[in-house]
KOLMITI-209830 format. One line per 4 residues: number of its first residue (from 1); their letters; for each residue x, y, z of C-alpha. Coordinates in pm, whole numbers, plus 50000, padded with zeros to 5 digits. Example, Ala and Ser with C-alpha at 12.3 -4.5 7.8 and 13.67 -1.06 7.14 Angstrom:
# KOLMITI-209830
1> as> 51230:49550:50780; 51367:49894:50714 $
END
This chain:
# KOLMITI-209830
1> mlne> 49987:49968:49990; 50110:50355:49906; 50229:50545:50236; 50168:50929:50192 $
5> qrlv> 50404:51026:50483; 50694:50821:50342; 50631:50967:49971; 50626:51308:50120 $
9> elfc> 50959:51252:50305; 51133:51056:50010; 51037:51308:49761; 51185:51617:50041 $
13> rlvr> 51497:51397:50089; 51578:51374:49713; 51482:51745:49624; 51748:51851:49927 $
17> idsp> 52007:51675:49687; 52262:51880:49470; 52219:51709:49122; 52306:51929:48831 $
21> sfge> 52337:51773:48494; 52685:51598:48489; 52726:51631:48887; 52468:51342:49008 $
25> remc> 52694:51154:49230; 52513:51251:49542; 52180:51128:49391; 52296:50832:49217 $
29> aalk> 52468:50731:49555; 52099:50811:49756; 51900:50596:49470; 52152:50326:49499 $
33> eivg> 52116:50325:49881; 51699:50351:49837; 51702:50065:49584; 51949:49864:49805 $
37> slgl> 51697:49862:50139; 51449:49699:49914; 51674:49387:49837; 51771:49526:49501 $
41> aave> 52054:49608:49306; 52137:49932:49125; 52344:49854:48820; 52545:50189:48717 $
45> dgaa> 52693:50197:48362; 52960:50373:48194; 52762:50713:48134; 53012:50916:48378 $
49> kals> 53315:50846:48170; 53128:50886:47844; 52999:51247:47940; 53294:51353:48162 $
53> gsag> 52963:51378:48425; 53001:51234:48814; 52753:50960:48775; 52619:50712:48519 $
57> nllv> 52230:50576:48439; 52153:50315:48682; 51921:50032:48608; 51721:49829:48858 $
61> kipg> 51571:49503:48774; 51288:49363:48955; 51222:48997:48889; 50851:48913:48787 $
65> tldl> 50615:48665:48947; 50366:48673:48619; 50502:48521:48296; 50435:48857:48131 $
69> ppll> 50692:49102:47917; 50902:49339:48110; 50805:49715:48145; 51019:49969:48207 $
73> lcah> 50974:50303:48440; 51219:50536:48368; 51311:50905:48540; 51612:51140:48546 $
77> mdtv> 51838:51229:48803; 51946:51564:48747; 51812:51900:48755; 51830:52281:48612 $
81> epak> 51997:52539:48779; 51964:52752:49043; 51982:52427:49214; 52218:52469:49479 $
85> gkrp> 52083:52448:49840; 51715:52316:49723; 51489:52373:50027; 51168:52229:49972 $
89> vlhp> 50874:52431:50168; 50548:52230:50233; 50232:52453:50258; 49900:52408:50475 $
93> drri> 49739:52349:50145; 49979:52069:50076; 50140:52253:49819; 50523:52212:49789 $
97> tsag> 50760:52511:49658; 51113:52592:49664; 51221:52861:49900; 51192:53057:49639 $
101> dtvl> 51569:53118:49542; 51620:52793:49358; 51425:52561:49137; 51221:52303:49356 $
105> gadd> 51326:51988:49161; 51010:51820:49085; 51145:51804:48786; 51236:51502:48790 $
109> cagl> 51230:51439:49167; 50860:51351:49144; 50904:51125:48869; 51196:50955:49119 $
113> tail> 50955:50945:49381; 50658:50826:49221; 50819:50515:49080; 51024:50442:49404 $
117> eaat> 50728:50483:49633; 50564:50244:49419; 50839:50005:49399; 50848:49995:49759 $
121> alle> 50472:49936:49789; 50487:49641:49536; 50772:49461:49701; 50572:49514:50056 $
125> dgsp> 50265:49387:49948; 50397:49101:49767; 50166:49162:49482; 50202:48950:49135 $
129> hrpl> 50338:49147:48873; 50542:49120:48564; 50923:49193:48538; 51001:49534:48574 $
133> ellf> 51290:49730:48508; 51369:50096:48674; 51623:50363:48476; 51727:50660:48663 $
137> taae> 51905:50852:48372; 52219:51116:48445; 52209:51433:48224; 51863:51441:48081 $
141> epyc> 51818:51788:48104; 52130:51893:47838; 51928:51688:47534; 51870:51347:47742 $
145> agsa> 52280:51305:47700; 52270:51036:47968; 52042:50818:47780; 52178:50891:47450 $
149> vldh> 52499:50671:47591; 52310:50403:47767; 52382:50059:47693; 52064:49994:47545 $
153> save> 52150:49618:47534; 52111:49566:47898; 51755:49660:47873; 51492:49401:47801 $
157> skea> 51174:49585:47763; 51007:49675:47437; 50755:49923:47627; 50816:50241:47854 $
161> fvfd> 50697:50500:48078; 50891:50802:48136; 50751:50999:48424; 50883:51349:48316 $
165> lege> 50577:51588:48174; 50444:51878:48311; 50080:51874:48393; 49795:51697:48575 $
169> vgla> 49870:51326:48618; 49647:51141:48392; 49855:51338:48104; 50064:51172:47883 $
173> anra> 50245:51272:47567; 50295:51038:47260; 50459:51248:47006; 50775:51485:47055 $
177> ptil> 50979:51609:46787; 51346:51597:46623; 51555:51857:46812; 51868:52011:46577 $
181> sfta> 52106:52280:46717; 52300:52496:46441; 52586:52738:46467; 52665:52943:46153 $
185> eieg> 53002:53076:46148; 53066:53374:45892; 53397:53523:45769; 53437:53866:45601 $
189> raah> 53704:54071:45564; 53818:54364:45806; 53873:54717:45686; 53865:55073:45848 $
193> agfa> 53493:55149:45888; 53563:55517:45839; 53865:55544:45580; 53779:55242:45380 $
197> pesg> 53451:55071:45448; 53435:54947:45085; 53734:54761:45101; 53586:54545:45388 $
201> vhav> 53333:54225:45379; 53059:54278:45680; 53020:53986:45839; 52753:54124:46055 $
205> riaa> 52585:54225:45780; 52565:53899:45637; 52457:53710:45922; 52159:54002:45932 $
209> evis> 52038:53910:45582; 52054:53552:45635; 51827:53587:45939; 51594:53829:45804 $
213> kmrl> 51526:53574:45539; 51495:53264:45764; 51167:53156:45859; 51176:53211:46221 $
217> grse> 50887:53102:46435; 50615:52816:46368; 50565:52681:46096; 50216:52734:45911 $
221> dgrt> 50110:52378:45978; 50207:52422:46324; 50475:52155:46339; 50827:52304:46301 $
225> tvnv> 50994:52579:46483; 51307:52776:46411; 51471:53022:46627; 51804:53205:46604 $
229> gtvs> 51931:53264:47000; 52238:53422:47005; 52436:53703:46784; 52775:53742:46825 $
233> ggta> 53066:53936:46595; 53283:54217:46525; 53561:54351:46773; 53525:54757:46768 $
237> nniv> 53306:55051:46635; 53528:55150:46391; 53614:54836:46226; 53413:54646:45939 $
241> pdrc> 53358:54314:46118; 53556:54044:46003; 53366:53737:46189; 53023:53692:46323 $
245> vftg> 52867:53376:46462; 52498:53278:46500; 52312:53020:46662; 51971:52870:46710 $
249> eirs> 51765:52535:46704; 51512:52372:46508; 51246:52160:46655; 50979:51975:46435 $
253> fsde> 50727:51629:46478; 50866:51566:46134; 51261:51452:46129; 51245:51501:45775 $
257> aaen> 51089:51847:45780; 51389:51931:46043; 51630:51808:45776; 51474:51997:45507 $
261> eleq> 51448:52328:45720; 51827:52300:45831; 51938:52228:45452; 51743:52543:45351 $
265> irsl> 51921:52759:45595; 52237:52618:45488; 52197:52702:45147; 52043:53057:45209 $
269> lart> 52395:53102:45425; 52609:52982:45152; 52413:53231:44893; 52449:53498:45071 $
273> aslf> 52789:53498:45183; 52894:53447:44830; 52687:53729:44715; 52877:53972:44956 $
277> ggra> 53239:53824:44907; 53240:53624:45232; 53236:53277:45324; 53034:53087:45546 $
281> vlhs> 52976:52756:45721; 52718:52584:45930; 52766:52304:46208; 52478:52113:46316 $
285> kkhv> 52400:51849:46610; 52079:51659:46603; 52025:51599:46978; 51683:51375:46969 $
289> kayc> 51512:51250:46677; 51125:51268:46667; 50866:51008:46728; 50489:50855:46759 $
293> trpd> 50331:50637:46947; 50043:50528:46797; 49707:50606:46984; 49631:50219:46911 $
297> spav> 49956:50079:47035; 49972:49837:47360; 50157:50109:47561; 49899:50361:47493 $
301> qhff> 49624:50094:47551; 49814:49996:47914; 49850:50359:47987; 49462:50414:47981 $
305> raaa> 49384:50109:48135; 49639:50177:48429; 49538:50577:48444; 49164:50431:48493 $
309> eagl> 49231:50168:48748; 49446:50473:48945; 49107:50685:48932; 49278:50920:48678 $
313> sprl> 49125:51064:48353; 49379:50979:48082; 49430:51150:47774; 49695:51189:47528 $
317> tetf> 49900:51527:47416; 50176:51622:47209; 50503:51794:47387; 50721:52017:47196 $
321> ggsd> 51027:51909:47438; 51278:51634:47422; 51280:51306:47657; 51450:51042:47743 $
325> mnql> 51159:50852:47546; 51335:51016:47268; 51616:50829:47274; 51426:50498:47390 $
329> aqrg> 51235:50508:47074; 51505:50522:46867; 51587:50170:46994; 51291:49986:46956 $
333> isgl> 51094:50087:47250; 50761:50186:47250; 50585:50420:47520; 50504:50767:47655 $
337> vvat> 50603:51059:47863; 50368:51072:48161; 50283:51369:48394; 50402:51385:48714 $
341> amrn> 50269:51674:48925; 50538:51950:48838; 50425:52285:48765; 50628:52569:48636 $
345> vhsv> 50910:52360:48561; 51269:52514:48489; 51200:52828:48709; 51208:52938:49099 $
349> sent> 50852:52929:49119; 50803:52535:49045; 50571:52370:49250; 50415:52046:49327 $
353> gida> 50155:51888:49539; 50118:51591:49791; 49803:51501:49649; 49949:51487:49309 $
357> lmaa> 50257:51302:49383; 50029:51054:49583; 49831:51039:49212; 50196:50983:49013 $
361> arla> 50291:50715:49252; 49925:50546:49231; 49996:50529:48833; 50324:50400:48847 $
365> lslm> 50214:50146:49081; 49900:50052:48847; 50128:50009:48561; 50352:49777:48735 $
369> llke> 50049:49582:48850; 49904:49543:48477; 49804:49158:48416; 49836:49152:48040 $
END
């Protein structure tokens, strides 16, 4: 049986741990201790070395008592900044906030807590259940870096539920985008801006021309976004700038559309630089790839059944953010990102509530107890 007091104490314990991306060592150790107290072993992979971080991904296997396919539940260990010295504050109305000078860390301590409390109740009650795998990832916030280097050969499940979505418990995202970042490097020619401006090639002007013609914002069909986030160049007001760099990102529910948008930017950049007598190169990196879990898939059917049995109102949505589900989907694992009662994430006004945390734990336990 789920225990509210235990759940709140666990959540507050985890929130108080400093666990920035690539610095999850203390959180990793705490999770190993908690899992060990349940008689289970947490296997840490080599992600720390691969990422030059302090902790790897943790994989916990719970042997099943039913002859059913295994199921994976996932949450991440890191939190965004400002996250040093987090202090959870419990309010009379059962809300939980930070002290106001840091994030709360419900993203993703709410997910960690829901999964761990559900596993604890499951093992205490001795209820029949399928084989389960619990995955706690490192460095999820920086484009799912930890799960990108996970040794997926160690994962047996073909169905997963990632507890890492903002919103009311019962909500789940079955679609997420490709996310590409790009860096445009433009080389012009320096000249004195007063005596010989015509001798120069203005790298900032080239950048401005390119950016003015890019299709920034949301596409007409609403499925793709393009943004330029930073622009830098020049050294002094009396020098024609010979260098300019701008960076941005592309997100799209269609991987093909994201790639096409990138190529259009690359072509526009090359043409414009050549027109003004400069040179340019576009570097890019694909952080996560789009996926869509069909509404008629077993994963969605399992979610709706488990949510209903947990007393929730299940419904599907789309998310324009990446998560560990993006990485799992590329390895042939079908699943959803489920809401875990976190609100106003990535801000010092982030909050959750005891009732919502209990609902997330009920959902996790209901998924663990699925009989088909």
